[in-house]
N, C-alpha and C positions, 0 to 999 in steps of 0.2 A: 158362340159369336157367329152372327150371321156373315154371309159371304161379302156382302157390301161394307160392312163394317171393318171385316178382316183386310179388304182391300184398302180401306181408308187408313187403317193402322199401318200398313205396311208401305204406302205410297211415298213417304219422305225418304225411305232408303235408295229411291231411283236416283234423285240429283246427287244424293251423297255418294253413292256409289260410281256416279258419272264422272267425278273428279280423282277417285281412289286410284284407279290403274294408271291414268295419266300422271298422276302425281309421283308415281314410283317409276314409271318408265319414260315418258315424253318430257317431263319437267327437268329432271337431272341432264338429260341429253341436250334440251334446249339451252340450259343455262351454260353448258359446257362448250357448246359447238357455236352458238349466237352470241352470248354474252361474254365469252373469254374465260370462263372459270375453268381450271383444270379438272379432270375426272376425278383426280384424288381429293381436291378441294371439296367438290360436291358431295362425295362419299363421306368426308369429314363433317361437314355442315348437316348433312342428313342424319348422321349418328348422334350429334349434338342436340338437334330438334328433338329428336324422338327420345334421347336420354332424359331431357329435361320434361317433356311430356309425361315420360314414364314415372318420374319422381312425384309428380302432381296427382297421378291416377287414383292412389289409395285415399287421398284427401277428398278428392271430388267424389269418389264412390261412398265414402263414410259420410260426407255432407249430404249426398242425395238421399241417404237412408234416414238420417237423424233430423235434417231440417224439415218441417213439415208446414209448408205455406198453406194458406186457407183453400186454394184451389187445387191442392193435391202435389205431394211430392214429386210423382213421376211426370205429370203433365206440366208443372212449372218448371222443372228443370230441362225437360225437353224443349219447351219453346224459348227458355233464355239462351240456352246453349247454341240455339241456331243461329244467333247474331254474330258473335266472333268467327264461328265457323264460315258463315257466309262471306263475311268481310275479309278474312284471310284468303279464301278461295279467289275472290275478285282481285286482290293485289297480286298474289303469288303468279297468278296465271296472266297478268296484265303488267308486265314490266315496261310501263308507259313513260316514265321520266326521261327527258332528252339527255340522257348521260352517256358519254362515250364509252364503248366496251373496254376500252383501255383502263377505265377506273374500276379495276376488279374489287377494291375494297369496298366500293358502294354497292355493287351487285351481289357482294356476298352477304353485306348487312341487309340489303333487301331481301334477298332469299331467305336468310335466316329469321329475320323479323316476322314476316307474314306467313312462312311455312311453320314457325312455333304458334301463331295465333290459330291458323287453320287447325293444326294438331290438336291443341287443347280444347278448341270448340268442339271438334269432331269427336274427342274423347267424351266429354259431358253429353252430348246429344246421343251418342252410340250406346254409353252405359246406361243412359235413361230408358232408351228404346229397349234393350234388351231385358233389362230388370222388369220393364211394364210387361213384355212379352211372357216372361217367366211366371209372373205372378197371376196373370190373367187367366191361364190354363193350368191347372194343378195336376193334369193327368199325363202319363207317360207318352201316349200317342196324340193326345191334344196338343202338347208342346211342339210335337214335329210339325203339326199343322201351322202353329203360329210362326215358328221359325222358318218354315218352308215358305210361307207367303212372304216374310221379309227377305229372305235369301232370294227368292224369284225375282223381286223387285230390284235387288243388288245387281243380279246378274243382267236384267234387263236394261239398267242403268249403263253397265259396263258394255252392253252391246250398243247402245246408243254412241258411247264414247268412241267405240272402235269403229262404228259404221259412220260417223260424221266426217271424218277425212274424205272418205269416198264421195260423199254429197258435196263437201267444199269444193274438192278437186273438179267436179264436173261443173261446178260454178266459176271456176278459174282461179280459186284460192289454193295455193300449194304451200307445203312446208308446216312447221309446227306451230307457229304464231297464230295463224288464223283458227287452227283448231283449238287452242288454249283460249283465244278470245271467246269463241263460240260456247265453249263449255263453262267458262266463267259468267257469261249470260244465263245459260240454262240453270246453273247453280243459283245465281241472283235472283232469278224470277220464281223458279219451281219450288225451292227450298222453304221461303217463306209461306207460300200458298200452301203446299202440302202439309206443313207442320201446323198451320192454323185449322186445316180440314181435321187433322188428327186429335188435336187438343179439345176441339169442339163437338166431336161425335163419338170417341172412345172413351169409356168410363174410367175411372181412377180404381186400380185393383184393391181387394181386400188386403188388409195388412195382418200378419200372423204374428207380430211380436208381442210377448208378454211382459218381458223385462229388457229394457235396452242395455247393451253392453258399451263399455267405453272402447276407445281406438285400440288398445293393447289387448283387451279382452276378446275382440274380434280376431285378431291377428292370432291369439292362441287357439281360438277355436278352430281357425283355418289349418293351422299347424297339426291340430289333432285329427282333421278330416282326411284320412288316408286316401279315399277315392278321389278327393279334390286334388290332392297332390299328384297322384298318378295321371288323371286327366289332363293336369296342367302342364305336365312335362310331356305328355304325348303331343299336345296340340302345339306347345312351343317348339318342338323338333318340326313338326309338319309345317308350322308357318314359317319357320326359318328356310325350310326347302322351298316353298311357294314364292317367298321373298326374293331368295337368290335366282331362283329360274326367272321370275318377272323383271328383275333388274337387268339381267343379262339377255333377254330376248332379243332386243331390238339389234345388239351386236352380233348375236349367233346368226340370225337370220340375214343380216347385211354381209358380214365377213366369212361366215363359216358354209351358209347355204347359198349365199350370193342371190338374195333376193332384193328387190328394191323396196321402196316406201310403201306401195301399193300391196305388196306381198306381205310386208309385216302387218299391216292393217287386217288383211285378209286372214291371216292366221289368228291373229286375236279375235276376230269375229267368229271364226269357226271353233275355237276354243269355249267361248262362252254361250255359243249358240247351243253346242252340244251339252253344255252345262245346264241350260234351261230345259231342253228336251228331255234330259236323264233324270229330273228330280221326282217325277212320278215312279220311276224305276226304284230309286233308292228309297222312297217312302215304302214301297211294296217290299223291297228286300228287308227293311227294318222290322216291318211287321210279321214277316216269316221267321227271321232270326231274332235279331235285336238291334239297338241303336250302334252298339259298339262293333259288332260282327260287321254290319253293312258298311261303316266306316272304313273298316280294316280292308275288306274286299274291295272297295272303291280305291283305297290307296294302292294296293297291291296290282290293281288293273292299270293304274296310271305308271306305277313303276315298270311294270312288265314291257311297256313300249318305250318309255323315256329313256330306258337304259342303252336303246340302240341309237340313241340321237348322235353320239359321236361319229357312228358309221356312215352317215347319210350326207356328208360334207360333199360339196362341189368338186373338190380335188380327189375324191374318191369313185363317184358315180356320176360326174357330170351334171347336165341339165335335169336329169332325174331327181336330183337332191330336193327340189321344191316339191315335187308331187310326193316322195318318200316322207319328207318331213310334215306335210300337211296331213299325212295319214296319221302320223304320231300324234300331232297336236289335236286332231279331232278324237281320237280315241282317249288321250289323256283328258281332254275337256269333259268327257262323260262323267269323269268322277268328280267334277267340280261341285255338282248339285249336293252330293254327300259330304264334300269337304266344307262347306259353307253351312248347311243346314243342320247336320246331327251333332257336331261338337258343342254347340251353343245350347241345342236341347238337351244333351247330356250334362252340361254344366248346371242347368235348371234342377236336374235331379240330384247331383251332389250337393246342392245348396239345402235340399231337403233334409240331408243327413245332420246338417249343422243345425237347421231350425228344430228340428225334433229333439235333438240333444240339449241345445242351449235355451231355446224358447225365444230367440231373436231371428226375425227374418231380415237379414241384411244383405239382400240380394245385389244392391248396387255395390256394396264394398267388395262382394266376392267377384262379381264382374270387373271391378276396377283392378283387382291384383290379376285377375285373367288377362286384362288389357296390358298391364304392366310388363308381365312376362312375355306376351306375344310381341310387344313393341320393342322390347329389347332384343328379342330373337330376331326381329325384323331389321333392327338396327345394326346388329351384328352381322347378318346376312348381306345388307347393303354395303355397309362399311368395310367388311372383309373382302367381298368379292371385288368391288372397285378398286380398293387399294391394291390388292393382289394382282389383279389384272392390268393396273395402270403402272404400278412400281416395280412388282416382282417379275411380271411377264413382258414388261414394255409394251402393252397394247396401247394403239394409237386410235383416240377418239377422233381426232382432227387429222384430215389427209395432209395438211400442210406441216405437220410434226416431220422432222427429220428422223432418219433411222440410221444409226451408226453402222457402218459396213462391217467393221470388225466383230461387233457385238451380234449382229445378224448371223455371220458365218460361224461364230462360236456356238450359236444357239442351234444352228442347223446341224453342225457336227455332233453337238452333245445329244439332241432330242432324235434326230434322224429326220430328214426332209421327206414329205410324203412324195409320191412318184410323180405328180403333176406339179407345176407352179401354183403357189398360193399368193404371191403378190402380183400387183398391178403398178404401173408406172404411176407416179403422183401426178395429180393435175394442179398446177400452179395457180394461184389466186391471180386475177388479173387486176393490177394497181389501179386501172381507171374505172373499174366497176364498183359498185355499192356493195356493202356487206352482204345485203339481201340476195343481190345477184350471184356473188360467189357462193352463197350457201346453196342457192338453187342449182348452180352447177356441180357443187360437191354432192348433192343428193342424188343427181342423175348418174353421177360417175362412180357409185357404189360398185364393188367394196373397196374398203380402204386398204392400203398396203400394210401388211401384218407380216410378221415373222411366223414361221412354223410353230415356234416354241409358244407364242402369243396365242395362235390359233387352237394348240392342242389344250393349253391352259384354261382357254375359254369353253371348250368343250367339255372337259372336265368338272369345271366350276358349274356350267349350266346344267350337267345331267346326272354324272356319277355321284357327285356330293349330295344333292338333293335327294337321289334315289336311297343313299345309305341313311340319310336322316329320316325319310319316310318309313323305312323299313325298321328302324329302332322304335319309331312311333307305333308301329302295328305290334312290336313285341310287348310294348307296354300295355297295349289297350286290348289285346285279343281276349283275354280272360277277365274282362272288367266286372266288378262284383254286383253291379246294380243294373238288373233288368225290370221288366213290368211289374214282376210279383213283388220284388223288394221295394220298388218305389211306391207301389200301392200301400204297402205296409206302413212306410214312413208318412204317408199322408194321411193315414188313419190316426197315427200319433199326433200330428200337427192339428188336425181337426179336433181331436180331444182336447188338447191344451187350448184351442181357441174357445171351445164350449166352456171349459173351466173358468176361463178369463171372463167370459160374458156372463155366466152365472154369479161369479165373485162380484163383477160390477153391478149387476141388478141386485144383487143381496145386500 
């Protein structure tokens, strides 16, 4: 595939990625702080949306493989899926009805409905895009090129999302709402345009199916595919770690490192900038070793620095905490290129195991089960981290929440208070100011008053739990059985089956 066509294929991933990170980090915080939903409620709603989406994943993937429109199964599904995804993004990022924030039932329903549409549309579009990439290139290293182009666009889209607040702040627009509105416009304009470019310039891939299997037969084939089960478990653990850290980053920077809103954006910008710059490095490492070893090395690099995050709090090293955490974020970000590119490329390889054995190429079905497991992992990560932080640790997302003095003293005595104070006086709301003005004051008055127990819980959930999950993933994947030679052998079997089918049809 030429470079121009490769770029055309990868471009839709850019606007899709632009809303992914804000949807995980900014949207829950916005609905909690600005629209009055509790942190636990947002976590529960997130879990419900992703659970429903996950249930639909296998049926979407199976349909994408077995329903064959005249225009091509990959291109048609890709184009159709862009519609609900774009509409959901426009609505969930734009809570425009003139409904008071006290009407929490309305805003909970609004968040749930449009988040569900966004998630289901994204699932169908992402499954079609990944299946398309896996089938366009049948070679071990060629798939790295396909997925690298797609993932670079994902990281560029994320960089745009993280850099947008800086631009808006220079123009006089502060807070989360202008960011979300601008992102929704980006998604609403760029997604249809790029999707149209892709489906009109990139060809439909060859299909290697000899005899279609039914839904149950496909599931049985997956159950018998040991490399797939192993890779699926490793990626689910890694994705759970990423989701937990992403969900808690805004609170870790605000209350543990004591950075302001611009600092939060800067850290995200550094993280994904180093992710883009590191992509050629991980392509090179994968060629010198293998996909699975390169991915493991990247995860170990990230863990080696993230594990020190609980020791760079403001109560420990003062103002140097921002610089120290910035170094951690930059080094950890260098592993992003491998984390995004190599697992889906490996997924395409394990699909070859089933195609060579069963005679059916149900790529979309495989990526659907992959998406199901990873979404459940993310739902668990988001729900567990937010609920544990909000209920168990008493973490305060809103600075106007009261902290019971007896409870605070009990937690300090039980856990052990840091040497320096970890709380600041509350900033009361001005009854004569608008909610937007109070929100702006609250933003400038970070951090929010927290107990030492809540801060240590935040640090452990942000750093040590994800590191433990990542290292379990490394143990699963270090000696993965499919490398370049084994994948080439599988492709020879698949090509032989395709020639037999063609000769039989001709005869």
